N, C-alpha and C positions, 0 to 999 in steps of 0.2 A: 260864106266859109262861116260865117260869123251864126247864119242861120245855122246850119247842120247841127255846130259845138252846141247856139242851144236845147236843142232838138236830143242829143243827142244823151245834152244834161237832161235834162227830162225823165228821158227811158232810162238811166241810169241810177237816178234818185229810187222812180217809181218803184223800179223791180229790183233792190239796191244791188248793183250791180260789182260795182270796185268798197272796197275795203282800203284802213291802211294797211300798208304792206304788200299789199298786191303785186304780184310780178304778175302781167299780161305778156302774151304774145298772142301776136297781132296776126291772125291768116293773110298770107297776102303773095294774091294770084300775081298779081302786077297787072289788071285792070282796072276799071275808074272808083269799082265801088271799095276796094280794098286801100290802094289808095286813100283815095277821101277818108275809110278810118284810120288810118296811120297816122295822119297826119292830122285827124279830130282827135287822136288819146292824145296822141304827145302835144298838144296846143291846150287839152283840158288840163293836163298834169297843174298849171300856171294860178291857174281858178278854181278847182275844181274842191279842194281845203280838202281832202283824201289826197296821202303822196303812198301814190305808186308807180312801178315804173313797164319800161313798155323794149317787150325783144319781137323785131320782124321774121318772122319766116316762111320761105318761101320751099314749095314743095315743085323742084322740078321737072315736068313728064318727059325731058327730051325725045320729042316725037322723033319721027326716023332718025334718032339713034342720033339727034344731034342738041345739041347742051344750047340753053338759051340765052341770053345775054339780060341780065338784072343790070348789068351796072349802076343802070341811071337812077334802077332803087338805090344800091346803096351809095351812090352821093346823096341820097333822101336821106337816110337814114343815120349816116356824116354827118348831114349838119345841124342834127338833132342828136347828137350825140348816143345812138343806140346802137346795140349789137343787132345786125344784121345775119342771120344762119339759109345760109342753102344746103338742101339736102337736091342731091342728083337723084333721081329714080329710073329705073325703065317700064314705069307704068304702059308710058304709053304703047312700045313696043306688044305689050302683055296683053294688056286691051286690044290691041287694033291689030296686031300683025299674029302674032299666035293666036289667042283666041276669034280673033271674031268678032265681038260681040254684038249683039244687034240692036239692043239697045245699051247702050253702052255707058250711059249717065249714071245710074246706079248703083254698079259695078265700080264704078273712077271714083266717085264722090264717096265711098265707104271703105277705098284704101289711099284714098290719100290725104280722109279723116282721121284713120289708122298712124299713118305716117306724119301726122303736124302732132295728134297728140303725143308720140312716143319724140321729139323732139321740144318741144315744150317740155316734158319734165325731164329728158337730159338738159335743159338751157333753166333747168330748176324752176319753172314758174307755174303757179298753181290758175291761172286763168288762161285763158281762151279767147280769144275774143273776134269776131265772122262776121262778115261785111255785105252780112242780111237787111237789107230795105223794109219801107211797106208795103212799098209792090212784089215785093223773093215770095212776104209772108202772105199779101193774097192771092197770089200763083199757084204757091203751094199747098194752101187750103181749094182749091179751085182742083187743082192737080188727086188731089185725094178724094172730096169730092167725087167728082167724073170718073178716076179711072177707077174707085176703090168702092163707092159709095160710106166716106168715115169722112164725120167733121171730124177734123186734125189741121193739127199746124205744129209747127216748130214751135216748141216757146223760148220766151225774152232770156231765160236764164235755164240752166240744166247744168245739175249737176252728174256727172258720173262716175261714180261709184270702181267700176272696176279699174278704172284709171285714176279712180283720186284729184279727178279736174274739175276744174267746172269753166261749160261753157257762156260767154256770152255774146249780146248782140245787141252792140249800143244807137244804131242806127236807124230801128224798126218803125221810128215814129217817123222817118223820115220819105219822102218818097224818091225815085229815084232822079228828074227831075232834077232836084234839088242837090243830092249827089252830086249828080255830073254838076253843076253851077259851082257846087264850093271847092270842085279839082276842078275847072276851067280856071276859077278868082285865084287859086294858087300855081298858075301852070303846069297842074300836071297833067304829062304822058300817058297812057295809057298801055300799056305794052302790047298787041296784038297779041290774042289767041291763036293758037296751030292745032286747035283739037281741028279734026275730021268731024265732028258735030255740032261746031260750032252753027247757032242759025237754024239749026233742023230740030231741035231736040223736042220733047214734049212740052216745057216749059215756056217755048217758045210760042206755043202754038195756044197755049195758058194766057200770055201776056197781050195777046193781040187779042182772045177773047173778050179776054177783060178792057179790054182799051175800045170793044168796041160796045159793050156792057155800059161804058164810062160816058160813051157819046153820047147812047138815047136816059141811062139812070144820071148821070154824075156821083162824082167822089165814090165809086163804090168799090175802090182797095180799100180807103177808111171806112167806105160801111161793115165792110170785111172784117176790118180790125174790134170797129164796136163791138161785132156782135161777139169776138173770141173773144173781147174782154168781159160784155152782160152775163159770158155764158158761163165764163171761167173756167174758160178750155183750153188741155196743156198748156196751165198754168200762167194763159193772158190775165 
């Protein structure tokens, strides 16, 4: 976890992600990345040098009309003395049963993000932290390049004027393996995704392609991030 905390602090300082008095909502899906982010931000409060609060927010998809059990996350939040908000939704039914989306991930992400924005504002937060890491950024770049011919990626920091809220991604300097190792070091147990599309998405194919390129050329995700920074693309 110490390694991840160092990388999070470096990203926060480089991109001016955190200010005194910030109320940061952490989007918590229950996966390894969001859990590591939640713990990382809670720990970062001890030594970052700026005072900020943390609120955890989960949008439950309720796949099959069944509410998910997030009691382990509630216990984690209780141990840090932070608020935990669970928003039960019908997204699983809408996307997979009613609309029967062939490519559900894009619509799902937009709808979940909208719910997260509204919950964060209702909780009095001015920033939302997402658990994207360096591999996610490289995969997003490859997906945009190969599927749309665009050299684009999400930004480390994004201000959403319509919602008057700022999105931050404190783990963008960390590799996925480092995030996973940090979670294991703290005994964090991810909640298995019940999404029918899990593991068969465009992102999974981009992940596999990058892994193959990485064996041939080495440090390909890092090279992509370096190119984004040198080119000043999307605020990198």
